[in-house]
Every structure is written in structure tokens, then in C-alpha cells.
C-alpha positions, 0 to 999 in steps of 0.5 A: 610193079611192087605188091604195095603199089596199088595200096600206096597209090590209092592212099597217096591220091586220097591223101593228096586231096585231104587237108594235110598240114605237111608239105609234100615230100616230108614223108621221106623222114619216116621211111628213113627211120626204118633203116636207121632203127634197124642199123642201130639195133643189135638184136632181133628183139630190139629191131622188132620195136622199130615196127610201126614207129615210122607210121606213128610218127607220120600220123602224129606229124600230120596232126590228125588221124583218119583212115586215109592218113593212117593208110598213107603213113603205113604205106610209107613205112611198109615200102621202107621195110620192103626196100630193106627186106630186098637189100637183106635178101640180096645179101643172103643170096650173095652169101648163098652163092659164095657157099654154093661155089665153095661146095662145088669147088670142094666136089660137093655138088649136092650141097650147092643148092643154098641159093636156089633154096633161098630163092624158092623159100622167098618166093613161097613166103611172098605168096603166103604173105600176099594171100594172108594179107588179102585174107585180112582185108576180107575179114572186114569186107574190104573198103578202106578198113580192109585196106588198113588191115591189109596194109598193116599185115604187109607192113608187119609181115615184111618187117618180120621177114626182114628181121628174120633174114637178117638175124636168124640166118646170119653168117656163122 
């Protein structure tokens, strides 16, 4: 189960009961905006301007703003960033495995640890992000506002990690 699933499930259930002006399934366009913006951007600075865009467009399209709508829309965008992060991570893992194989072929086994180190770093980052975002929710004593703080944290940190993996560690 994805770490965002409980937030998205709660928001979706509550949102489904709200009087929305949009048809079900229309949120896909907001999720698709994330990779679209990402692909059109050539620098990390430009991609950072994509963060939150899907959420705001979703809220605007629903023609009303409430904590439940905001949570739902942030969940849609956060999930899109999570999918993108996983794709970028898999690309970086493939590159690391190629480099590890090359190092082994060149009789440099001590340098054939890139894939393992990337996996360990990503697992540590996920643990940090999840704890950081749980802490964010406690700042306001939980509830729907706590869920908003936590979801915003997940969205922002996941987007920034995707950007970091894509641009900071690209093949040289």
C-alpha cells in the first residue's frame, strides 16, 4: 500500500459525499499536468514552479474551496509526483546498475556499489519524509487541518525529491 493511500482514501470518500460540480474521473487532467510540466522544463528551477499547479487548477475547477476539496486535490497531485518520482528513481537505478557492471568489468569491485547506495539513500529519504510529514500534522493537533499539513508536506517533499533525482544526479 502506498504511503499516500490513507490520505487519498479519506479525502476521496469525503469528497465523493460533497456537492461537487465536476464529474467523477475529471481529476486525471490535474495528475497529468505534473509529468507534462516536468517534461517541458529544462531546469530544476523551472520544474519547481510546477509544484502545486495541479492542486490549484483542481480547486479552481471545482468552483469552491474547502478543506476536503483542498485535501482531495493535493492528494491527486501528490500521487502524480509519487509516480513520477518512482519512474525517475528506476531510471537512476538502471544507470547505477550499468555503472556497477562497468566497474566490475574493469576489476573495480569496490566502486560497484552505486545501486546499493542509491537504494539505501532512497529508503532513508522515504523514512525521513514520512516522519517529517507526520510531525507536520501534529503541529496543528491532527484532524483535517493536520491531514492538510501532512499532505502538503508529502506533495512538496516528493516533488522536490523527484526534481533532485532528475536534475542533480543526471548522467554526466
